[in-house]
N, C-alpha and C positions, 0 to 999 in steps of 0.2 A: 709660244702658242704658233707661231710660223712653223716651227719644225712638225708639229703634230699636225697642221694642214697639210704639210709636203708629204708625210707620210701616209696619210691617208688619200690624199690623191695617189701617190705612187702605187696605194693597194689597188685602185680602181685602174691604173694606166699599167701596171704589170698583167694583171688578167687579159685587158685587151691586146698588150703587145706579144703575151705568149701564144696567142690565136693568131693574129696577124703574121708576127714576125718567126714565128717558131722558136720561141726562147723557152731555155730549161729552167727549171726553177731556181738553179745556182745564179744563172744570169738576171733573175728577175730580182734576186735577193742583191746580187751585185750592186743595182741599181739603189737600191736603198742605203745600202750600205754606205757607198760615196758619199750621198748627202751628207752621212754623220761623220766622215770625215772630211769633205770642205767643211763643217759647222768648227770643227774642231781646228782644223787650219784657220778657218776665218775669225774665229773667237781670240788665237794668240794674235793674227797678225793684224787684224784691224784695232783690235782693243791697244796693240802697242801704238799703231799709227794714230789711234785718237788721242794716245797720252803725248805724241809730238804736234799733231797738227789741230788737234781739237776735238772734241766728242761729237760735236752738232756737223761737221763737214763728213766725218765718217759714216755717222748714222746716217745721211743721204747718201752717202756711198754705196752703203750695205742694201740701202731701199732701191737702189738705181739696179745693183747688182742682181738682186731678186727679179725685179721686173724685166730686166732685159733678158737674162737666162731663162726665166719661166716662160716668157713670150717665146724664147727661141724655141723651148721643148718642141712647139707646136711644127716646128722646121725640120727636126730631125728627120732624117733618112734611114738611118740605119742604130744597130745597138751600141755601136761605140760612140755616137754622135750624141746618142741620150745619156751616158756615161759621163761623157765631159760636162755635159751642160746640167745635168743633177749635182756633180761637182761643186761646180759655180754657185750653183742655187745654194747650197750648204755653206759655201764660204759666205755668202750674203747673210744667211740666216745665223750664222755665227758672228755677224758683225753687227747685231742687233742689242746684242748684249750690252754694247757700249751707252746707252742712257741710261742704265742703271748705277753708271757711276756717279752720272750727274745728280740723280736723286738722292743719292747717299751725301753727297757734297752740300746740299739744301739743309740735311736736318743738324742738328746742334752736336758737337762732338761727342757729348757725354750720351746720345742716343743712337750711336753707329752702332 
């Protein structure tokens, strides 16, 4: 759900930034694509770190990454900064898959 909210926000953000910064359609698409690249990397790395350090701390870290990076988007001054920040938002969103492993562990093995 977080990724759909982010893509929805980027749909509005890209329209505004196209006008304000004179971005091309390719640049607007790049911003959205970087969120998905970040999600891929975040799910792999934070998921693995969840196995090592515990899922709860990594879930909290993913939430913190999303909050900090999402808030920092408002401070971005150019296209490159928005791209880097959106990548980190994606990393945090990718890390939100960690709690689903916790749910599976509470189910009996016959129901998994």
